[in-house]
C-alpha positions in Angstrom: 18.7 10.8 -14.2 16.8 12.4 -11.4 15.3 15.7 -11.6 17.6 17.4 -9.3 20.3 16.3 -11.7 18.5 17.5 -14.5 18.3 21.3 -13.3 22.2 21.5 -13.4 23.4 20.2 -16.6 24.0 23.7 -18.2 27.6 23.5 -18.7 29.6 20.4 -20.4 32.0 20.0 -17.5 29.1 19.9 -15.1 27.3 17.1 -16.9 30.2 15.2 -17.4 31.5 15.1 -13.7 27.8 15.0 -12.3 26.9 12.2 -14.5 30.0 10.2 -13.7 29.2 10.6 -9.9 25.6 9.8 -10.3 26.4 6.7 -12.3 28.9 5.7 -9.6 26.6 6.2 -6.8 23.8 4.4 -8.4 25.7 1.4 -9.5 27.2 1.0 -5.7 24.0 2.2 -4.2 26.2 4.3 -1.9 28.2 1.3 -0.9 25.6 -0.5 0.5 24.2 -4.0 -0.3 20.3 -4.7 -1.1 20.3 -6.8 2.2 22.4 -4.0 4.4 19.5 -1.6 3.1 16.8 -3.8 4.3 18.4 -4.5 7.6 18.6 -0.9 8.1 15.0 -0.4 7.2 13.8 -3.0 9.6 15.8 -1.5 12.3 14.3 2.2 11.4 10.7 0.8 11.4 11.3 -0.5 15.0 13.3 -3.9 14.7 12.8 -7.2 13.5 11.4 -8.7 17.0 9.1 -5.6 17.5 7.3 -6.5 14.2 7.2 -10.1 14.7 5.4 -9.8 17.9 2.6 -8.0 16.2 -0.2 -10.2 15.7 -2.9 -7.6 14.8 -2.9 -3.9 13.8 -5.8 -1.7 13.2 -5.9 1.6 11.2 -8.4 4.0 11.2 -8.9 7.8 9.6 -9.9 9.2 6.5 -9.7 8.8 2.7 -9.7 11.7 0.2 -11.8 9.9 -2.7 -11.5 13.4 -4.5 -13.9 14.2 -7.1 -15.2 17.6 -8.1 -16.1 18.2 -4.6 -13.4 16.2 -2.8 -14.8 13.8 0.1 -13.0 12.7 3.0 -14.8 9.1 4.0 -13.9 7.3 7.3 -12.5 4.1 7.1 -11.1 1.3 9.3 -8.6 -1.4 8.4 -7.8 -4.6 10.6 -5.1 -7.0 9.7 -4.2 -10.1 11.2 -1.6 -12.6 10.9 -0.9 -14.7 8.8 -2.8 -12.7 5.7 -6.0 -11.8 6.9 -7.4 -8.5 6.2 -10.8 -6.2 6.4 -11.3 -3.1 5.2 -14.4 -1.0 6.1 -15.4 2.5 4.2 -18.3 4.5 5.7 -20.0 6.1 2.6 -23.3 8.3 3.1 -23.9 6.1 6.3 -23.5 3.1 4.2 -20.6 0.6 5.4 -18.8 -0.8 2.2 -16.5 -3.9 3.2 -13.4 -5.7 1.7 -12.9 -9.1 3.7 -9.8 -11.3 2.9 -9.5 -14.8 5.2 -6.1 -15.7 3.8 -7.1 -17.4 0.7 -10.4 -15.9 -0.4 -11.5 -12.4 -0.6 -15.1 -10.9 -0.7 -16.4 -7.2 -1.2 -19.8 -5.6 -0.5 -20.6 -2.4 -2.1 -24.0 -1.1 -0.9 -23.4 2.6 -2.4 -23.6 0.8 -5.9 -26.6 -0.7 -5.0 -25.0 -4.3 -4.3 -25.7 -5.1 -0.9 -24.4 -8.8 -1.3 -21.1 -10.4 -0.6 -19.3 -10.7 -4.1 -16.3 -12.7 -4.5 -12.8 -11.3 -5.2 -11.9 -11.4 -9.0 -9.1 -13.4 -9.6 -6.8 -10.2 -9.8 -8.3 -9.0 -6.8 -7.5 -12.0 -4.9 -3.9 -12.0 -6.3 -3.6 -8.6 -5.4 -4.8 -9.5 -1.7 -2.4 -12.4 -1.4 0.5 -10.1 -2.2 -0.4 -7.1 0.1 -2.2 -8.5 3.1 1.2 -8.8 4.9 0.7 -7.5 8.1 4.6 -6.3 8.6 5.6 -5.6 4.9 7.1 -7.4 2.2 10.7 -6.6 3.4 10.6 -8.3 6.8 11.8 -11.8 6.6 11.7 -11.4 2.9 14.1 -14.5 2.1 11.9 -16.8 4.5 9.1 -15.6 2.2 10.8 -16.7 -1.0 11.2 -13.2 -2.0 14.5 -11.6 -3.4 15.6 -8.0 -3.0 17.8 -6.3 -5.7 19.5 -2.8 -5.0 19.0 -1.0 -8.6 20.8 2.4 -7.6 19.4 5.5 -6.0 17.1 8.0 -7.0 15.6 11.3 -5.4 12.2 11.0 -4.2 10.6 14.3 -2.3 14.2 16.1 -2.3 15.9 13.1 -0.7 18.2 10.6 -1.6 16.6 7.0 -1.8 17.8 3.4 -2.6 15.6 1.9 -5.2 15.1 -1.7 -4.5 13.5 -4.3 -6.6 11.6 -7.1 -4.6 10.6 -10.4 -6.6 8.2 -12.9 -4.9 8.5 -16.4 -4.9 5.4 -16.3 -7.5 7.6 -13.9 -9.6 5.5 -10.9 -9.0 8.0 -7.8 -8.9 7.5 -4.3 -7.0 9.8 -1.4 -6.6 10.3 0.1 -3.0 12.3 3.3 -2.4 14.3 3.3 1.0 15.0 7.1 2.4 19.0 7.0 2.3 18.8 9.0 5.8 15.9 7.7 7.7 16.0 4.4 6.2 12.1 4.3 6.2 10.0 3.4 3.0 9.1 6.8 1.1 7.6 5.1 -2.0 6.1 1.9 -3.1 5.2 0.9 -6.4 1.5 0.1 -6.3 -0.6 -2.2 -8.5 -1.1 -0.6 -12.2 -4.5 0.6 -13.0 -6.5 0.3 -16.5 -7.7 3.9 -17.7 -9.1 4.3 -20.8 -8.1 1.1 -22.1 -4.3 1.7 -21.2 -2.2 0.5 -18.2 -1.0 3.3 -15.8 1.9 3.3 -13.3 0.9 3.8 -9.5 2.8 5.2 -6.8 2.2 5.3 -3.2 4.2 7.9 -1.0 4.7 7.2 2.6 4.8 10.2 4.9 4.4 11.6 8.4 6.0 8.8 10.3 5.2 8.5 13.7 6.0 6.0 16.4 3.3 3.7 17.6 3.9 1.0 20.2 7.6 1.1 19.5 6.9 0.5 15.8 7.2 3.8 13.1 4.2 3.9 11.0 3.4 6.3 8.3 0.3 8.4 9.0 0.1 10.0 5.5 -0.1 7.8 2.2 -0.5 9.7 -1.1 -1.4 7.5 -4.2 -0.4 9.2 -7.7 -1.2 7.5 -11.1 0.7 8.6 -14.0 -1.6 10.8 -16.5 -3.8 11.7 -13.8 -3.6 15.1 -12.1 -5.7 14.2 -9.1 -3.7 12.8 -6.1 -5.7 10.6 -3.4 -4.5 10.6 0.2 -5.2 8.4 3.2 -4.6 10.0 6.6 -4.2 7.4 9.3 -5.3 9.0 12.7 -5.5 6.0 14.9 -3.1 2.9 15.1 -3.9 0.0 17.5 -1.3 -2.9 18.1 -2.3 -6.4 19.1 -6.1 -5.7 19.9 -7.8 -9.0 19.7 -9.6 -9.8 16.4 -11.9 -12.9 16.2 -11.3 -14.8 12.6 -15.1 -14.4 12.0 -14.1 -10.7 11.2 -12.3 -11.9 8.1 -14.8 -14.2 7.2 -17.4 -14.0 4.2 -20.0 -11.2 5.2 -23.2 -12.5 6.5 -25.5 -9.7 5.4 -29.1 -9.8 6.4 -31.8 -11.2 3.8 -33.2 -8.2 1.6 -37.0 -7.7 1.7 -38.7 -9.1 -1.4 -41.0 -7.1 -3.5 -44.4 -7.5 -2.8 -46.0 -9.5 -5.8 -48.1 -7.1 -7.9 -52.0 -7.2 -7.3 -54.2 -7.9 -10.1 -57.2 -5.7 -10.3 -60.6 -7.5 -9.6 -62.8 -7.3 -12.9 
């Protein structure tokens, strides 16, 4: 049951009537099938042909990294078909990178004193392979070997939303919530995070949709982790579609050699 339903269960008659209506709606998804919900979602986002015509997309803006004194850091993210991505974060005049060439990934984290290109861990590579999809997991999902199941409806940010379960060909599963009015994504289940020895559910909320070159793109993404009060926001300020991006941009970063410390001098006796 959603939060809105729980606030009106003060009378037995209301409970019975509301629960029956809610159960019927959840079971039937408002009379729509999973395929129909996905089709409406793709149309709302700009249409299948419009997304298929996108070869590259660059997003830039700021990320609120939180902390005792919240700091907003500039970022640039570039994606290229089929599964290439590059993420740059400017931290204290140092540039951190995460790049993925479609099969391998590397990260450079100078703010941690690691000015070398470190390979992705197995978990990071798996996550990148699942998320480096330029047009999202629902576009051409069947051709990608995925399946989508409608699991009912829930209330997200005060709006009714279809709850979809996406299962990829590798059997990875992720929930996606589609607004029942706008048919745009309003919430996506993120990769779980391990904190204090326990796994925590991660949810990403999509807000402030704007039209960019015929495509509907969210300009505010808010990440929430269960059990953690602090929320993190990514604000997208600029979107560029089909700007040329050389494949070298997504290759292993070639960093300048670090100066070696001078050998210690031995004092003459």
